[in-house]
C-alpha positions, -999 to 999 in steps of 0.1 A, spaced: 471 245 -85 495 276 -94 498 301 -66 494 337 -78 522 357 -75 523 391 -61 523 426 -79 559 434 -71 575 400 -81 553 401 -116 570 436 -117 602 420 -111 598 393 -139 587 420 -162 619 444 -157 642 411 -163 621 397 -191 627 436 -207 664 433 -205 666 398 -218 642 406 -248 660 437 -257 697 421 -255 685 384 -274 656 394 -295 652 414 -328 629 441 -312 638 471 -334 616 489 -357 618 477 -391 598 503 -415 596 533 -394 633 551 -390 644 579 -367 640 599 -399 674 615 -391 684 599 -426 667 622 -446 694 649 -432 728 657 -439 756 681 -424 775 701 -451 809 692 -453 835 720 -443 869 713 -460 884 740 -442 871 743 -404 894 772 -396 893 755 -359 921 738 -335 903 705 -329 913 706 -293 895 739 -289 860 723 -297 842 723 -265 811 699 -261 799 714 -228 763 726 -222 732 731 -196 701 715 -194 676 725 -167 702 747 -150 729 718 -145 763 715 -166 769 689 -187 803 677 -201 783 668 -234 748 673 -246 742 632 -237 715 617 -218 718 578 -206 683 571 -213 660 558 -186 661 518 -189 661 497 -158 661 492 -121 643 466 -97 664 431 -101 700 425 -93 714 426 -133 696 460 -132 711 473 -102 747 464 -117 739 476 -151 728 511 -135 757 513 -113 781 510 -145 758 537 -162 762 559 -131 800 558 -130 804 563 -168 778 591 -167 799 606 -135 830 603 -153 820 620 -186 793 644 -166 764 631 -189 725 631 -178 713 599 -168 674 586 -163 663 552 -148 639 527 -153 602 531 -139 606 533 -104 571 516 -98 589 483 -80 609 505 -58 578 520 -45 558 483 -43 588 468 -30 611 490 -7 640 464 -8 647 470 -44 652 504 -42 689 500 -39 693 492 -75 681 525 -87 699 545 -58 730 556 -82 735 593 -66 766 579 -46 782 563 -75 774 599 -96 773 629 -74 776 657 -99 752 642 -124 720 654 -138 696 628 -126 658 618 -136 638 596 -115 608 582 -136 573 568 -130 548 558 -154 522 588 -157 492 562 -159 501 555 -124 483 587 -112 453 569 -121 462 536 -100 462 554 -65 498 569 -68 501 610 -64 523 635 -45 540 611 -18 548 583 -42 565 610 -67 581 625 -38 595 588 -25 610 581 -60 628 616 -60 640 609 -29 654 575 -35 675 588 -63 682 621 -47 669 633 -85 670 666 -103 639 661 -122 610 634 -126 602 617 -158 567 608 -164 567 583 -191 538 582 -216 529 547 -227 496 541 -240 507 516 -270 529 496 -244 501 495 -218 477 481 -248 496 452 -251 512 443 -220 499 414 -201 476 431 -178 486 468 -186 472 499 -173 451 511 -198 429 540 -180 444 574 -191 415 596 -189 418 626 -169 456 623 -168 466 657 -178 449 676 -153 466 650 -124 498 659 -143 491 695 -140 483 695 -101 515 674 -97 534 698 -116 522 725 -98 529 709 -63 561 692 -69 596 710 -60 618 691 -86 609 698 -128 587 672 -145 600 658 -179 575 643 -201 585 613 -218 573 587 -243 586 553 -246 596 551 -286 563 561 -302 568 599 -299 552 633 -289 532 651 -314 535 692 -316 498 695 -303 502 671 -273 536 686 -264 515 722 -262 491 706 -239 517 694 -215 536 726 -211 504 742 -205 501 718 -180 530 725 -161 557 703 -176 592 721 -177 609 697 -205 599 670 -232 617 640 -242 600 631 -277 613 596 -275 601 589 -311 599 559 -334 628 541 -350 644 525 -325 632 497 -301 596 487 -306 581 485 -269 551 470 -289 573 441 -301 587 437 -268 558 429 -251 548 407 -280 576 385 -274 563 383 -236 523 378 -246 505 353 -229 480 348 -254 477 352 -293 458 382 -292 487 401 -276 513 385 -300 488 395 -326 488 432 -313 522 437 -307 531 425 -347 505 444 -359 521 479 -342 553 469 -342 563 501 -364 534 526 -349 546 558 -339 561 594 -350 597 595 -364 623 612 -337 632 641 -365 594 647 -368 589 652 -334 617 677 -332 610 696 -356 574 699 -351 574 708 -311 601 732 -320 582 751 -344 550 755 -318 578 758 -285 611 773 -295 622 777 -259 612 744 -241 641 722 -232 639 695 -254 654 659 -255 659 640 -286 657 601 -280 643 573 -301 664 550 -323 696 573 -318 727 549 -321 757 572 -326 771 606 -323 762 613 -357 726 607 -345 732 631 -317 747 657 -338 717 656 -362 694 661 -336 709 688 -319 711 706 -348 672 702 -356 668 717 -322 670 691 -295 689 708 -264 704 672 -254 700 638 -270 694 606 -256 704 569 -260 692 535 -244 700 506 -265 736 512 -271 743 520 -232 722 486 -223 745 465 -249 776 482 -235 766 479 -198 757 445 -198 789 435 -216 814 452 -192 823 484 -172 849 488 -199 827 486 -228 804 514 -211 835 537 -210 846 531 -245 810 539 -258 815 573 -239 845 580 -254 833 570 -293 800 592 -287 821 623 -275 848 616 -307 818 615 -330 800 645 -320 836 664 -318 841 650 -355 809 667 -367 815 701 -352 854 700 -365 837 687 -398 815 716 -402 833 745 -389 818 750 -354 835 749 -321 803 749 -297 771 730 -299 754 765 -296 774 776 -329 764 744 -347 727 746 -338 731 783 -353 749 774 -382 725 762 -409 752 732 -418 724 705 -417 705 705 -449 673 681 -454 676 659 -484 645 645 -491 
């Protein structure tokens, strides 16, 4: 007779599975892309710039960043995840990138693992985002739990991630999303740090962005389709043929990242906007910024690097900065703001 495992142990197992599956299995979108391939920059053969004068610094939610980059929310709750978060935080501090952590629900259920998320000691000056699933507001979570995860991280903002598709496929997923917008609104009015609404890879539409902003959300992370498919990730963890079939059927479900950026910008021109979802290099980042995002988030490239070595994460930081800088130089722009106003990004399809 099998002994039932506790919810916290089940969550730890799930988090370990997620890291392993993302690193070892093919869980990327196959048909749906991030949409950025439909755009190209107009090359400037005479930039009239000194390469050394290019400045990638920017601000987001009132905090200075060395470059418009976010190490997107990924993990925590296991020893390996703690090591990954430490490496990511040290690199974020070095380059002054923003950083988010994975869902901290496990830290509420099992306080002994909170240290795997507590990266402020490695990144004292970094813009840090705490993280909880919005659906947990329908499962006995409220202001106290949100304050707890913010305190664990000494965070500058709280991400509420929205993942209805993942919950549909995940074994024993939390699928009661009824009435969440009102609960998000009440939380936003009480929490002393900004709330960021984030999808997990299926995108946020302009209509939903408007509703979230009206509810009090201060920033949107589109997390569009085109990168890691969490439907495929959960299908790899399936406990029965139904879950496996669902994951495969909806493997390419979602709104492309580029479409999310442009549609949200059309209705919310000033909301702080994060572009993530299938961004793999600095050229993707620059395109997302030129489309209207304020900063851009990458997850898989940072996960792969952090799982490899500390040096690999620093190397990735250098590469991303060099790639973004090259785009600015070869479009004749000295700053991110100039790039965004230059009109140098062209739609080619």
